[in-house]
C-alpha atoms as an extended CHARMM CRD file, in Angstrom:
* protein
*
       293  EXT
         1         1  MET       CA             15.5130000000        8.6480000000        2.5750000000  PROA      1               0.0000000000
         2         2  ASN       CA             13.0800000000        8.4420000000       -0.3450000000  PROA      2               0.0000000000
         3         3  ILE       CA             11.6600000000        4.8930000000       -0.6220000000  PROA      3               0.0000000000
         4         4  THR       CA             11.1480000000        3.7440000000       -4.1880000000  PROA      4               0.0000000000
         5         5  SER       CA              8.7800000000        1.0990000000       -5.5300000000  PROA      5               0.0000000000
         6         6  HSD       CA             11.8730000000       -0.9720000000       -6.3950000000  PROA      6               0.0000000000
         7         7  ASP       CA             12.9400000000       -0.9390000000       -2.7160000000  PROA      7               0.0000000000
         8         8  LEU       CA              9.4960000000       -2.0710000000       -1.5630000000  PROA      8               0.0000000000
         9         9  LYS       CA              9.1360000000       -4.7130000000       -4.2610000000  PROA      9               0.0000000000
        10        10  ASN       CA             12.3620000000       -6.3720000000       -3.1430000000  PROA      10              0.0000000000
        11        11  SER       CA             11.5750000000       -6.2170000000        0.5710000000  PROA      11              0.0000000000
        12        12  GLN       CA             11.4960000000       -9.5810000000        2.3530000000  PROA      12              0.0000000000
        13        13  ILE       CA              9.3400000000       -8.3360000000        5.2240000000  PROA      13              0.0000000000
        14        14  GLY       CA              5.9230000000       -9.9590000000        5.4550000000  PROA      14              0.0000000000
        15        15  ILE       CA              3.2690000000      -11.1110000000        7.9090000000  PROA      15              0.0000000000
        16        16  GLY       CA              1.3830000000      -13.6440000000        5.8110000000  PROA      16              0.0000000000
        17        17  LYS       CA             -2.2300000000      -13.9080000000        4.7140000000  PROA      17              0.0000000000
        18        18  THR       CA             -5.0810000000      -13.7870000000        7.1980000000  PROA      18              0.0000000000
        19        19  LYS       CA             -8.3870000000      -15.6520000000        7.0410000000  PROA      19              0.0000000000
        20        20  THR       CA            -10.0470000000      -12.2480000000        6.8480000000  PROA      20              0.0000000000
        21        21  TYR       CA            -10.0630000000      -10.8070000000        3.3210000000  PROA      21              0.0000000000
        22        22  VAL       CA             -8.3580000000       -7.4480000000        3.8770000000  PROA      22              0.0000000000
        23        23  VAL       CA             -8.9150000000       -4.7400000000        1.2800000000  PROA      23              0.0000000000
        24        24  CYS       CA             -6.5170000000       -1.7970000000        1.2160000000  PROA      24              0.0000000000
        25        25  GLU       CA             -8.4330000000        1.1710000000       -0.1370000000  PROA      25              0.0000000000
        26        26  ILE       CA             -5.9590000000        3.2590000000       -2.1220000000  PROA      26              0.0000000000
        27        27  GLY       CA             -8.8550000000        5.2530000000       -3.5450000000  PROA      27              0.0000000000
        28        28  ILE       CA             -7.4280000000        8.5400000000       -4.8020000000  PROA      28              0.0000000000
        29        29  ASN       CA             -4.6620000000        8.7430000000       -2.1690000000  PROA      29              0.0000000000
        30        30  HSD       CA             -2.1770000000        8.3370000000       -5.0080000000  PROA      30              0.0000000000
        31        31  ASN       CA             -2.9910000000       11.9600000000       -5.9390000000  PROA      31              0.0000000000
        32        32  GLY       CA             -2.8220000000       11.1000000000       -9.6170000000  PROA      32              0.0000000000
        33        33  ILE       CA              0.7650000000        9.8030000000       -9.3790000000  PROA      33              0.0000000000
        34        34  LEU       CA              1.1830000000        6.2230000000      -10.6120000000  PROA      34              0.0000000000
        35        35  ASP       CA              4.3630000000        5.5860000000       -8.6200000000  PROA      35              0.0000000000
        36        36  ASN       CA              2.4670000000        6.3990000000       -5.4140000000  PROA      36              0.0000000000
        37        37  ALA       CA             -0.1130000000        3.7640000000       -6.3500000000  PROA      37              0.0000000000
        38        38  LEU       CA              2.6120000000        1.1900000000       -7.0240000000  PROA      38              0.0000000000
        39        39  LYS       CA              4.2260000000        1.8970000000       -3.6480000000  PROA      39              0.0000000000
        40        40  LEU       CA              0.8780000000        1.4050000000       -1.9230000000  PROA      40              0.0000000000
        41        41  ILE       CA              0.3540000000       -1.8710000000       -3.8140000000  PROA      41              0.0000000000
        42        42  ASP       CA              3.7850000000       -3.0380000000       -2.6400000000  PROA      42              0.0000000000
        43        43  ILE       CA              3.0490000000       -2.1100000000        0.9710000000  PROA      43              0.0000000000
        44        44  SER       CA             -0.2790000000       -3.9480000000        0.8120000000  PROA      44              0.0000000000
        45        45  ALA       CA              1.3050000000       -7.0730000000       -0.6520000000  PROA      45              0.0000000000
        46        46  ILE       CA              4.1760000000       -7.0540000000        1.8370000000  PROA      46              0.0000000000
        47        47  SER       CA              1.7160000000       -6.6880000000        4.7200000000  PROA      47              0.0000000000
        48        48  GLY       CA             -0.2220000000       -9.7780000000        3.6000000000  PROA      48              0.0000000000
        49        49  CYS       CA             -3.3760000000       -7.9840000000        2.4550000000  PROA      49              0.0000000000
        50        50  SER       CA             -5.6850000000       -9.6670000000       -0.0450000000  PROA      50              0.0000000000
        51        51  CYS       CA             -6.6730000000       -6.7950000000       -2.3150000000  PROA      51              0.0000000000
        52        52  VAL       CA             -6.1030000000       -3.1510000000       -3.2040000000  PROA      52              0.0000000000
        53        53  LYS       CA             -9.0080000000       -0.9960000000       -4.3020000000  PROA      53              0.0000000000
        54        54  PHE       CA             -9.3010000000        2.2500000000       -6.2220000000  PROA      54              0.0000000000
        55        55  GLN       CA            -12.1170000000        4.7110000000       -6.9740000000  PROA      55              0.0000000000
        56        56  LYS       CA            -13.2830000000        4.9690000000      -10.5860000000  PROA      56              0.0000000000
        57        57  ARG       CA            -15.3900000000        7.9010000000      -11.7650000000  PROA      57              0.0000000000
        58        58  ASN       CA            -16.2630000000        9.7940000000      -14.9040000000  PROA      58              0.0000000000
        59        59  PRO       CA            -15.9020000000       13.2980000000      -13.4380000000  PROA      59              0.0000000000
        60        60  GLU       CA            -18.1250000000       14.8130000000      -16.1220000000  PROA      60              0.0000000000
        61        61  ILE       CA            -20.9920000000       12.6380000000      -14.8450000000  PROA      61              0.0000000000
        62        62  CYS       CA            -20.2400000000       12.4390000000      -11.1390000000  PROA      62              0.0000000000
        63        63  VAL       CA            -19.4350000000       16.0670000000      -10.3650000000  PROA      63              0.0000000000
        64        64  PRO       CA            -22.6370000000       18.1460000000       -9.9790000000  PROA      64              0.0000000000
        65        65  GLU       CA            -22.8670000000       21.0680000000      -12.3860000000  PROA      65              0.0000000000
        66        66  HSD       CA            -22.9230000000       23.6270000000       -9.5750000000  PROA      66              0.0000000000
        67        67  GLN       CA            -19.5760000000       22.3290000000       -8.2590000000  PROA      67              0.0000000000
        68        68  LYS       CA            -17.6330000000       21.9560000000      -11.5150000000  PROA      68              0.0000000000
        69        69  ASN       CA            -16.3470000000       25.5170000000      -11.7230000000  PROA      69              0.0000000000
        70        70  ILE       CA            -15.7390000000       26.0780000000       -8.0200000000  PROA      70              0.0000000000
        71        71  MET       CA            -12.0970000000       27.0170000000       -7.5670000000  PROA      71              0.0000000000
        72        72  ARG       CA             -9.9350000000       25.2540000000       -4.9950000000  PROA      72              0.0000000000
        73        73  GLU       CA             -6.3230000000       25.1440000000       -3.8990000000  PROA      73              0.0000000000
        74        74  THR       CA             -4.5690000000       21.9350000000       -5.0000000000  PROA      74              0.0000000000
        75        75  PRO       CA             -1.0020000000       20.6210000000       -5.4380000000  PROA      75              0.0000000000
        76        76  TRP       CA             -1.3700000000       21.7910000000       -9.0660000000  PROA      76              0.0000000000
        77        77  GLY       CA             -2.2650000000       25.3370000000       -8.0200000000  PROA      77              0.0000000000
        78        78  ARG       CA             -5.6650000000       27.0040000000       -7.8730000000  PROA      78              0.0000000000
        79        79  ILE       CA             -7.8680000000       25.1430000000      -10.3620000000  PROA      79              0.0000000000
        80        80  SER       CA            -11.5320000000       24.3140000000      -10.8270000000  PROA      80              0.0000000000
        81        81  TYR       CA            -12.9980000000       21.3290000000       -9.0190000000  PROA      81              0.0000000000
        82        82  ILE       CA            -13.7120000000       19.5110000000      -12.2900000000  PROA      82              0.0000000000
        83        83  ASP       CA            -10.0710000000       19.9510000000      -13.3630000000  PROA      83              0.0000000000
        84        84  TYR       CA             -8.9460000000       18.6080000000       -9.9850000000  PROA      84              0.0000000000
        85        85  ARG       CA            -11.1720000000       15.5200000000      -10.3870000000  PROA      85              0.0000000000
        86        86  HSD       CA             -9.6120000000       14.8290000000      -13.7780000000  PROA      86              0.0000000000
        87        87  LYS       CA             -6.0940000000       15.2620000000      -12.3120000000  PROA      87              0.0000000000
        88        88  VAL       CA             -6.6160000000       12.4380000000       -9.7820000000  PROA      88              0.0000000000
        89        89  GLU       CA             -8.4380000000       10.1000000000      -12.1620000000  PROA      89              0.0000000000
        90        90  PHE       CA             -6.4210000000        7.2080000000      -13.6010000000  PROA      90              0.0000000000
        91        91  GLY       CA             -7.2290000000        6.0060000000      -17.1220000000  PROA      91              0.0000000000
        92        92  ARG       CA             -6.4480000000        3.0160000000      -19.3270000000  PROA      92              0.0000000000
        93        93  LYS       CA             -2.6920000000        3.5870000000      -19.3640000000  PROA      93              0.0000000000
        94        94  GLU       CA             -2.3950000000        3.6240000000      -15.5670000000  PROA      94              0.0000000000
        95        95  TYR       CA             -4.7970000000        0.7390000000      -14.9320000000  PROA      95              0.0000000000
        96        96  ASP       CA             -3.0030000000       -1.4530000000      -17.4530000000  PROA      96              0.0000000000
        97        97  VAL       CA              0.1550000000       -0.9560000000      -15.3770000000  PROA      97              0.0000000000
        98        98  ILE       CA             -1.7540000000       -1.5330000000      -12.1190000000  PROA      98              0.0000000000
        99        99  ASP       CA             -3.3400000000       -4.7290000000      -13.4540000000  PROA      99              0.0000000000
       100       100  LYS       CA              0.0300000000       -6.1700000000      -14.5250000000  PROA      100             0.0000000000
       101       101  TYR       CA              1.7500000000       -5.0360000000      -11.3240000000  PROA      101             0.0000000000
       102       102  CYS       CA             -0.8560000000       -6.6010000000       -9.0310000000  PROA      102             0.0000000000
       103       103  LYS       CA             -0.5460000000       -9.9040000000      -10.8740000000  PROA      103             0.0000000000
       104       104  GLU       CA              3.2200000000       -9.8040000000      -10.3310000000  PROA      104             0.0000000000
       105       105  ARG       CA              2.7150000000       -9.0720000000       -6.6360000000  PROA      105             0.0000000000
       106       106  ASN       CA              0.0220000000      -11.7830000000       -6.2730000000  PROA      106             0.0000000000
       107       107  ILE       CA             -2.6000000000       -9.3960000000       -4.9080000000  PROA      107             0.0000000000
       108       108  ASP       CA             -6.1460000000       -8.7490000000       -6.1380000000  PROA      108             0.0000000000
       109       109  TRP       CA             -7.3030000000       -5.3320000000       -7.2720000000  PROA      109             0.0000000000
       110       110  THR       CA            -10.6460000000       -3.7260000000       -8.0430000000  PROA      110             0.0000000000
       111       111  ALA       CA            -12.4190000000       -0.3790000000       -7.7690000000  PROA      111             0.0000000000
       112       112  SER       CA            -15.5150000000        1.2820000000       -6.4230000000  PROA      112             0.0000000000
       113       113  VAL       CA            -17.6170000000        2.4270000000       -9.3740000000  PROA      113             0.0000000000
       114       114  TRP       CA            -19.5730000000        5.6690000000       -9.2910000000  PROA      114             0.0000000000
       115       115  ASP       CA            -21.2530000000        5.5780000000      -12.7160000000  PROA      115             0.0000000000
       116       116  SER       CA            -22.0640000000        3.3370000000      -15.6780000000  PROA      116             0.0000000000
       117       117  ASP       CA            -19.0360000000        4.4730000000      -17.6950000000  PROA      117             0.0000000000
       118       118  SER       CA            -16.7400000000        3.4630000000      -14.8520000000  PROA      118             0.0000000000
       119       119  LEU       CA            -18.4790000000        0.1090000000      -14.4660000000  PROA      119             0.0000000000
       120       120  GLU       CA            -18.0010000000       -0.5920000000      -18.1710000000  PROA      120             0.0000000000
       121       121  PHE       CA            -14.3370000000        0.4290000000      -17.8760000000  PROA      121             0.0000000000
       122       122  LEU       CA            -13.7460000000       -1.8320000000      -14.8660000000  PROA      122             0.0000000000
       123       123  MET       CA            -15.3030000000       -4.8100000000      -16.6320000000  PROA      123             0.0000000000
       124       124  SER       CA            -12.5060000000       -4.7610000000      -19.1950000000  PROA      124             0.0000000000
       125       125  TYR       CA            -10.3420000000       -6.2130000000      -16.4050000000  PROA      125             0.0000000000
       126       126  ASP       CA            -10.7390000000       -9.4910000000      -14.5350000000  PROA      126             0.0000000000
       127       127  VAL       CA            -11.5230000000       -8.0650000000      -11.0920000000  PROA      127             0.0000000000
       128       128  PRO       CA            -12.7620000000      -10.3290000000       -8.2590000000  PROA      128             0.0000000000
       129       129  PHE       CA            -15.7070000000       -8.1110000000       -7.2570000000  PROA      129             0.0000000000
       130       130  ILE       CA            -17.3750000000       -4.7750000000       -7.9010000000  PROA      130             0.0000000000
       131       131  LYS       CA            -17.8350000000       -2.3090000000       -5.0720000000  PROA      131             0.0000000000
       132       132  ILE       CA            -20.8260000000        0.0230000000       -4.8780000000  PROA      132             0.0000000000
       133       133  PRO       CA            -19.7830000000        2.8510000000       -2.5190000000  PROA      133             0.0000000000
       134       134  SER       CA            -22.0250000000        4.1970000000        0.2180000000  PROA      134             0.0000000000
       135       135  ALA       CA            -22.7600000000        7.3240000000       -1.8180000000  PROA      135             0.0000000000
       136       136  MET       CA            -24.2700000000        5.1610000000       -4.5770000000  PROA      136             0.0000000000
       137       137  LEU       CA            -26.2850000000        2.8040000000       -2.3380000000  PROA      137             0.0000000000
       138       138  THR       CA            -29.5670000000        4.3270000000       -3.5270000000  PROA      138             0.0000000000
       139       139  ASN       CA            -28.5790000000        4.3070000000       -7.2110000000  PROA      139             0.0000000000
       140       140  GLU       CA            -30.7540000000        1.3490000000       -8.1960000000  PROA      140             0.0000000000
       141       141  ALA       CA            -29.8790000000        1.5620000000      -11.8930000000  PROA      141             0.0000000000
       142       142  LEU       CA            -26.1490000000        1.2810000000      -11.1470000000  PROA      142             0.0000000000
       143       143  ILE       CA            -26.6900000000       -1.6360000000       -8.7570000000  PROA      143             0.0000000000
       144       144  LEU       CA            -28.7850000000       -3.5070000000      -11.3150000000  PROA      144             0.0000000000
       145       145  GLU       CA            -26.2350000000       -2.8530000000      -14.0480000000  PROA      145             0.0000000000
       146       146  ALA       CA            -23.4840000000       -4.1700000000      -11.7670000000  PROA      146             0.0000000000
       147       147  CYS       CA            -25.5320000000       -7.2940000000      -11.0630000000  PROA      147             0.0000000000
       148       148  ARG       CA            -25.7300000000       -8.0290000000      -14.7880000000  PROA      148             0.0000000000
       149       149  THR       CA            -21.9330000000       -8.4530000000      -14.8990000000  PROA      149             0.0000000000
       150       150  ASP       CA            -22.2440000000      -11.7070000000      -12.8900000000  PROA      150             0.0000000000
       151       151  LYS       CA            -19.4320000000      -10.4810000000      -10.6360000000  PROA      151             0.0000000000
       152       152  ASP       CA            -19.6680000000      -10.5170000000       -6.8420000000  PROA      152             0.0000000000
       153       153  ILE       CA            -21.2300000000       -7.2120000000       -5.7420000000  PROA      153             0.0000000000
       154       154  TRP       CA            -20.1850000000       -5.5270000000       -2.4980000000  PROA      154             0.0000000000
       155       155  ILE       CA            -22.0930000000       -2.5850000000       -1.0560000000  PROA      155             0.0000000000
       156       156  SER       CA            -21.2380000000       -0.1890000000        1.7760000000  PROA      156             0.0000000000
       157       157  THR       CA            -24.0490000000        1.1300000000        3.9640000000  PROA      157             0.0000000000
       158       158  GLY       CA            -22.5430000000        4.3820000000        5.2930000000  PROA      158             0.0000000000
       159       159  MET       CA            -24.6720000000        7.5540000000        5.4560000000  PROA      159             0.0000000000
       160       160  SER       CA            -27.7850000000        5.4130000000        4.8330000000  PROA      160             0.0000000000
       161       161  LEU       CA            -31.0880000000        4.6470000000        6.5000000000  PROA      161             0.0000000000
       162       162  GLU       CA            -31.8810000000        1.0140000000        7.2470000000  PROA      162             0.0000000000
       163       163  GLU       CA            -34.7350000000        1.0010000000        4.7530000000  PROA      163             0.0000000000
       164       164  GLU       CA            -32.3440000000        2.2340000000        2.0440000000  PROA      164             0.0000000000
       165       165  ALA       CA            -30.0060000000       -0.6720000000        2.8120000000  PROA      165             0.0000000000
       166       166  ASP       CA            -33.0060000000       -3.0320000000        2.8100000000  PROA      166             0.0000000000
       167       167  LYS       CA            -33.9020000000       -1.9400000000       -0.7110000000  PROA      167             0.0000000000
       168       168  ALA       CA            -30.3510000000       -2.3690000000       -1.9790000000  PROA      168             0.0000000000
       169       169  VAL       CA            -30.0880000000       -5.8340000000       -0.4510000000  PROA      169             0.0000000000
       170       170  GLU       CA            -33.4490000000       -6.7890000000       -1.9840000000  PROA      170             0.0000000000
       171       171  LEU       CA            -32.1000000000       -5.8100000000       -5.4070000000  PROA      171             0.0000000000
       172       172  LEU       CA            -28.9400000000       -7.8230000000       -4.8260000000  PROA      172             0.0000000000
       173       173  ARG       CA            -30.7980000000      -10.8690000000       -3.5400000000  PROA      173             0.0000000000
       174       174  ASP       CA            -33.0320000000      -10.8700000000       -6.6120000000  PROA      174             0.0000000000
       175       175  ASN       CA            -30.3770000000      -10.0640000000       -9.2230000000  PROA      175             0.0000000000
       176       176  ALA       CA            -26.7970000000      -10.7220000000       -8.0590000000  PROA      176             0.0000000000
       177       177  ASN       CA            -24.9740000000      -14.0370000000       -8.2210000000  PROA      177             0.0000000000
       178       178  ASN       CA            -23.2990000000      -13.2740000000       -4.9040000000  PROA      178             0.0000000000
       179       179  PHE       CA            -23.0860000000      -10.2300000000       -2.6720000000  PROA      179             0.0000000000
       180       180  LEU       CA            -21.6160000000       -8.8630000000        0.5370000000  PROA      180             0.0000000000
       181       181  VAL       CA            -22.8490000000       -6.0220000000        2.7620000000  PROA      181             0.0000000000
       182       182  MET       CA            -20.3800000000       -3.7800000000        4.5900000000  PROA      182             0.0000000000
       183       183  HSD       CA            -21.0870000000       -1.8330000000        7.7640000000  PROA      183             0.0000000000
       184       184  CYS       CA            -19.6210000000        1.6440000000        7.4490000000  PROA      184             0.0000000000
       185       185  ASN       CA            -19.5960000000        5.1170000000        8.9690000000  PROA      185             0.0000000000
       186       186  SER       CA            -18.9910000000        7.6480000000        6.2010000000  PROA      186             0.0000000000
       187       187  SER       CA            -17.3750000000       10.4580000000        8.1810000000  PROA      187             0.0000000000
       188       188  TYR       CA            -13.6410000000       10.9830000000        7.5310000000  PROA      188             0.0000000000
       189       189  PRO       CA            -12.2430000000       10.2730000000       10.0580000000  PROA      189             0.0000000000
       190       190  SER       CA            -15.0190000000        8.5180000000       11.9690000000  PROA      190             0.0000000000
       191       191  HSD       CA            -15.3590000000        9.1670000000       15.7030000000  PROA      191             0.0000000000
       192       192  VAL       CA            -15.0700000000        6.0380000000       17.8180000000  PROA      192             0.0000000000
       193       193  ASP       CA            -18.4420000000        6.7460000000       19.4550000000  PROA      193             0.0000000000
       194       194  ASP       CA            -20.1220000000        6.6070000000       16.0240000000  PROA      194             0.0000000000
       195       195  LEU       CA            -18.7310000000        3.2530000000       14.8470000000  PROA      195             0.0000000000
       196       196  ASN       CA            -21.5380000000        1.0730000000       16.2930000000  PROA      196             0.0000000000
       197       197  LEU       CA            -19.6050000000       -2.1310000000       15.5950000000  PROA      197             0.0000000000
       198       198  ARG       CA            -22.3920000000       -4.3020000000       17.0190000000  PROA      198             0.0000000000
       199       199  TYR       CA            -24.3340000000       -3.4570000000       13.8640000000  PROA      199             0.0000000000
       200       200  ILE       CA            -22.0740000000       -5.9690000000       12.0750000000  PROA      200             0.0000000000
       201       201  GLN       CA            -23.9380000000       -8.7240000000       13.9250000000  PROA      201             0.0000000000
       202       202  THR       CA            -27.2550000000       -7.0060000000       13.2040000000  PROA      202             0.0000000000
       203       203  LEU       CA            -26.4660000000       -7.0600000000        9.4850000000  PROA      203             0.0000000000
       204       204  LYS       CA            -25.6360000000      -10.7780000000        9.6080000000  PROA      204             0.0000000000
       205       205  ASN       CA            -28.9070000000      -11.5560000000       11.3720000000  PROA      205             0.0000000000
       206       206  ARG       CA            -31.0120000000       -9.1700000000        9.2770000000  PROA      206             0.0000000000
       207       207  TYR       CA            -29.8030000000      -10.2550000000        5.8360000000  PROA      207             0.0000000000
       208       208  ASN       CA            -28.3240000000      -13.7120000000        6.4730000000  PROA      208             0.0000000000
       209       209  CYS       CA            -25.4510000000      -12.9280000000        4.1080000000  PROA      209             0.0000000000
       210       210  ARG       CA            -21.7200000000      -12.2880000000        4.0860000000  PROA      210             0.0000000000
       211       211  VAL       CA            -20.8430000000       -9.1430000000        6.0160000000  PROA      211             0.0000000000
       212       212  GLY       CA            -17.7780000000       -6.9070000000        6.1660000000  PROA      212             0.0000000000
       213       213  TYR       CA            -16.5980000000       -3.6640000000        7.7380000000  PROA      213             0.0000000000
       214       214  SER       CA            -15.2870000000       -0.5490000000        5.9950000000  PROA      214             0.0000000000
       215       215  GLY       CA            -13.5310000000        1.6230000000        8.5720000000  PROA      215             0.0000000000
       216       216  HSD       CA            -12.5000000000        5.2820000000        8.4030000000  PROA      216             0.0000000000
       217       217  GLU       CA            -11.4180000000        5.7390000000       12.0240000000  PROA      217             0.0000000000
       218       218  PHE       CA             -7.9730000000        6.5650000000       13.4230000000  PROA      218             0.0000000000
       219       219  GLU       CA             -7.8920000000        3.4660000000       15.6080000000  PROA      219             0.0000000000
       220       220  LEU       CA             -6.6740000000       -0.0040000000       14.6330000000  PROA      220             0.0000000000
       221       221  VAL       CA             -8.1420000000       -1.9580000000       17.5570000000  PROA      221             0.0000000000
       222       222  THR       CA            -11.6740000000       -1.1280000000       16.4200000000  PROA      222             0.0000000000
       223       223  SER       CA            -11.0780000000       -2.7000000000       13.0170000000  PROA      223             0.0000000000
       224       224  ILE       CA             -9.5690000000       -5.7790000000       14.6590000000  PROA      224             0.0000000000
       225       225  SER       CA            -12.6790000000       -5.9320000000       16.8510000000  PROA      225             0.0000000000
       226       226  ALA       CA            -14.8360000000       -5.9460000000       13.7240000000  PROA      226             0.0000000000
       227       227  VAL       CA            -13.2100000000       -9.2650000000       12.7820000000  PROA      227             0.0000000000
       228       228  VAL       CA            -14.1040000000      -10.6960000000       16.1990000000  PROA      228             0.0000000000
       229       229  LEU       CA            -17.7010000000       -9.5480000000       15.6670000000  PROA      229             0.0000000000
       230       230  GLY       CA            -17.9800000000      -11.5010000000       12.4200000000  PROA      230             0.0000000000
       231       231  ALA       CA            -16.6820000000       -9.3140000000        9.5930000000  PROA      231             0.0000000000
       232       232  GLU       CA            -15.4060000000      -11.6310000000        6.8470000000  PROA      232             0.0000000000
       233       233  VAL       CA            -13.9660000000       -8.6730000000        4.9530000000  PROA      233             0.0000000000
       234       234  LEU       CA            -12.1350000000       -5.6570000000        6.3380000000  PROA      234             0.0000000000
       235       235  GLU       CA            -11.5070000000       -2.5100000000        4.3160000000  PROA      235             0.0000000000
       236       236  ARG       CA             -9.2830000000        0.3700000000        5.4000000000  PROA      236             0.0000000000
       237       237  HSD       CA             -7.9480000000        3.3670000000        3.4780000000  PROA      237             0.0000000000
       238       238  ILE       CA             -4.1490000000        3.4100000000        3.2280000000  PROA      238             0.0000000000
       239       239  THR       CA             -1.6790000000        6.2010000000        2.5230000000  PROA      239             0.0000000000
       240       240  LEU       CA              2.0500000000        6.7730000000        2.2890000000  PROA      240             0.0000000000
       241       241  ASP       CA              1.7300000000        9.7360000000        4.6500000000  PROA      241             0.0000000000
       242       242  ARG       CA             -1.3290000000       11.1490000000        6.4580000000  PROA      242             0.0000000000
       243       243  THR       CA              0.0280000000       14.6690000000        6.0180000000  PROA      243             0.0000000000
       244       244  GLN       CA             -0.1510000000       14.4430000000        2.2170000000  PROA      244             0.0000000000
       245       245  TRP       CA             -2.7140000000       16.5920000000        0.4180000000  PROA      245             0.0000000000
       246       246  GLY       CA             -6.1370000000       15.0050000000       -0.0740000000  PROA      246             0.0000000000
       247       247  SER       CA             -9.5310000000       14.5840000000        1.5820000000  PROA      247             0.0000000000
       248       248  ASP       CA             -9.0340000000       10.9070000000        2.5180000000  PROA      248             0.0000000000
       249       249  GLN       CA             -5.4400000000       11.0060000000        3.7600000000  PROA      249             0.0000000000
       250       250  LEU       CA             -6.1790000000       11.7910000000        7.4160000000  PROA      250             0.0000000000
       251       251  ALA       CA             -8.5960000000        8.8580000000        7.7660000000  PROA      251             0.0000000000
       252       252  SER       CA             -6.0730000000        6.4420000000        6.2510000000  PROA      252             0.0000000000
       253       253  VAL       CA             -3.5480000000        3.9980000000        7.6970000000  PROA      253             0.0000000000
       254       254  GLU       CA              0.1560000000        4.5730000000        7.0970000000  PROA      254             0.0000000000
       255       255  PRO       CA              2.5180000000        1.6630000000        6.2300000000  PROA      255             0.0000000000
       256       256  HSD       CA              3.6250000000        0.9300000000        9.7960000000  PROA      256             0.0000000000
       257       257  GLY       CA             -0.0160000000        1.0710000000       10.9120000000  PROA      257             0.0000000000
       258       258  LEU       CA             -1.0440000000       -1.3780000000        8.1940000000  PROA      258             0.0000000000
       259       259  MET       CA              1.6380000000       -3.8090000000        9.3700000000  PROA      259             0.0000000000
       260       260  ALA       CA              0.3370000000       -3.4810000000       12.9430000000  PROA      260             0.0000000000
       261       261  LEU       CA             -3.2580000000       -3.9600000000       11.7770000000  PROA      261             0.0000000000
       262       262  MET       CA             -2.4260000000       -7.1490000000        9.8740000000  PROA      262             0.0000000000
       263       263  ASP       CA             -0.4080000000       -8.4860000000       12.7980000000  PROA      263             0.0000000000
       264       264  GLY       CA             -3.3390000000       -7.7910000000       15.1220000000  PROA      264             0.0000000000
       265       265  ILE       CA             -5.8250000000       -9.5510000000       12.8240000000  PROA      265             0.0000000000
       266       266  ASN       CA             -3.4840000000      -12.5300000000       12.5230000000  PROA      266             0.0000000000
       267       267  LYS       CA             -3.1500000000      -12.8270000000       16.2930000000  PROA      267             0.0000000000
       268       268  VAL       CA             -6.8490000000      -12.4000000000       17.0710000000  PROA      268             0.0000000000
       269       269  GLU       CA             -7.7730000000      -15.0290000000       14.4560000000  PROA      269             0.0000000000
       270       270  ARG       CA             -5.3550000000      -17.4740000000       16.1060000000  PROA      270             0.0000000000
       271       271  ALA       CA             -6.5880000000      -16.5480000000       19.5820000000  PROA      271             0.0000000000
       272       272  MET       CA            -10.2790000000      -17.0670000000       18.7780000000  PROA      272             0.0000000000
       273       273  GLY       CA             -9.8210000000      -20.8370000000       18.3780000000  PROA      273             0.0000000000
       274       274  ASP       CA            -12.6660000000      -23.2250000000       17.5990000000  PROA      274             0.0000000000
       275       275  GLY       CA            -14.9920000000      -22.6260000000       20.5470000000  PROA      275             0.0000000000
       276       276  LYS       CA            -14.4230000000      -26.0950000000       22.0250000000  PROA      276             0.0000000000
       277       277  LYS       CA            -12.8420000000      -26.8740000000       25.3970000000  PROA      277             0.0000000000
       278       278  HSD       CA             -9.2650000000      -28.1610000000       25.1350000000  PROA      278             0.0000000000
       279       279  LEU       CA             -6.6070000000      -29.2180000000       27.6000000000  PROA      279             0.0000000000
       280       280  TYR       CA             -3.5370000000      -27.7850000000       25.9190000000  PROA      280             0.0000000000
       281       281  GLU       CA             -0.0820000000      -29.2830000000       26.1400000000  PROA      281             0.0000000000
       282       282  SER       CA              1.1630000000      -25.9550000000       27.4890000000  PROA      282             0.0000000000
       283       283  GLU       CA             -1.0900000000      -26.4930000000       30.5480000000  PROA      283             0.0000000000
       284       284  LEU       CA              0.0820000000      -30.0100000000       31.4510000000  PROA      284             0.0000000000
       285       285  ALA       CA              3.0820000000      -29.0030000000       33.5810000000  PROA      285             0.0000000000
       286       286  VAL       CA              0.9650000000      -26.5270000000       35.5640000000  PROA      286             0.0000000000
       287       287  ARG       CA             -1.8010000000      -29.1420000000       35.9570000000  PROA      287             0.0000000000
       288       288  LYS       CA              0.6820000000      -31.6920000000       37.3120000000  PROA      288             0.0000000000
       289       289  LYS       CA              2.1960000000      -29.1440000000       39.6950000000  PROA      289             0.0000000000
       290       290  LEU       CA             -1.1070000000      -27.8550000000       41.0910000000  PROA      290             0.0000000000
       291       291  ARG       CA             -3.2400000000      -31.0220000000       40.8830000000  PROA      291             0.0000000000
       292       292  GLY       CA             -0.6600000000      -33.7430000000       41.0580000000  PROA      292             0.0000000000
       293       293  ASP       CA             -1.9570000000      -35.5950000000       37.9760000000  PROA      293             0.0000000000
């Protein structure tokens, strides 16, 4: 059966919000189809996620000249890479719909910006934060321009050396109103042996700032573990179907997986408690039986 956005919008299933700010990265997994994006927004809202995020680029700027005319097979036939990038890029018409739809569904939205044009475009909407993707971590001009918006700035540290992250954080500390640093492995999908989740704690100690985790792995338990290790924000790519065409689909979480992820985060947050010793009411009967008091 083909599920429509109307079906999802009227679903009563839901897990409820978590303390962790969960960002569902739609990115370009909509494949240029607005209805796909709306379905993914619905799934994110139903699952109790806090935000959906897209990727915003000006392909003419972001695609290197030597790649623009490379031909590739796509759902639209064999076309040049630059034509493909334009096919999957939403513009004003689509984002106006997305902005209105997210407000109706009571879920935040924003985008990762890859260039100044895209940053200017995003600032025409009231987004809660601006994301600088791992690929742009060393683009100091873009980071500084983002800081001048007075929005919260989030950066991902995938594919980067520690000194490159140090420089980006220095820029943010000197110029941003508020910022957050995300641990990330930029392979799609990431191998579990390369996740190095303990680096979340290293980031907190090194920068004394808010820290999150952007995951591209198959597993869900690893992302839940990131919350236990101190990630205040969790970002995962989502998709309607991993078998759909697209470079990010395989490293994304399908709807049933997103529900399981949110349920796991909810349970681990409840299980972590407050770190103090308690004698719980549920233990009293056992205490009386085994101790007699």
